N, C-alpha and C positions, 0 to 999 in steps of 0.2 A: 116155182122154178127158180133155180139158182139164177140169181143175175148175170154173170158172167154165161152160161149157158144160154139164156133168152137173147144175150147180144150176139151168141155166134148164131144163133136161131136167125136173128131178125139178118145179119151181115149173108147169110145164107140165100135166106128170101130175096135179099135186093138183087144178090148175083142172079137168081132165077128168072126173077122179072126182068133183070137188063138181057141176060143173054135169050131167054127160053119163052118168056110172057105170051103168051096164048096157043103152046105148042105142045104136043101130048108128052113131050117128054119133061114139062117142067116138074112135075113131082121127084124124079129120078135125078136130076140136075140138082134139086135142092137136098135132096137125101142124100146125095154124093160128095156136097159143097159142105155140108153141116158136118158129114163125120169126116172129112178132112180139116176141117176149123179146127175138130174136138181133140183128132188124135195130134194136130199142131201144136197145138193150147199145151197138150199133153206134155209134148218133147221139149216144148219150151221152157216148161216147169222142173221137168226134171233137171236141165241143163242150170237153171235157177238154183239147184237145190245142189249143186256139184255132181252130177252124173249125168256128163252129156252124153256117154255112150249107151244109155236106155233111150233117151229122145232119137237118136240117129237109129238104135233098131229099130223101135217103133217105125218111124219114117220109112225105115227100107221095107218091113216086114208090110205095111199097108200099101208101099209101093207110091208115096207121097213125096213130092219132090219140094225142094225149099223154095 
């Protein structure tokens, strides 16, 4: 697995553990946070490459707030 993807997965797991540990919604929380982090990473990278409108479009498309 790509190092950055692993870092994002770990961050999503910590989020789910902190907010939903032992609850039936843990998996859903983890998956949602992981997807959100990936979209944010893509949006950030598009801005770094001089295409911030693509990043904004991704955030809007997926309904993610900054």
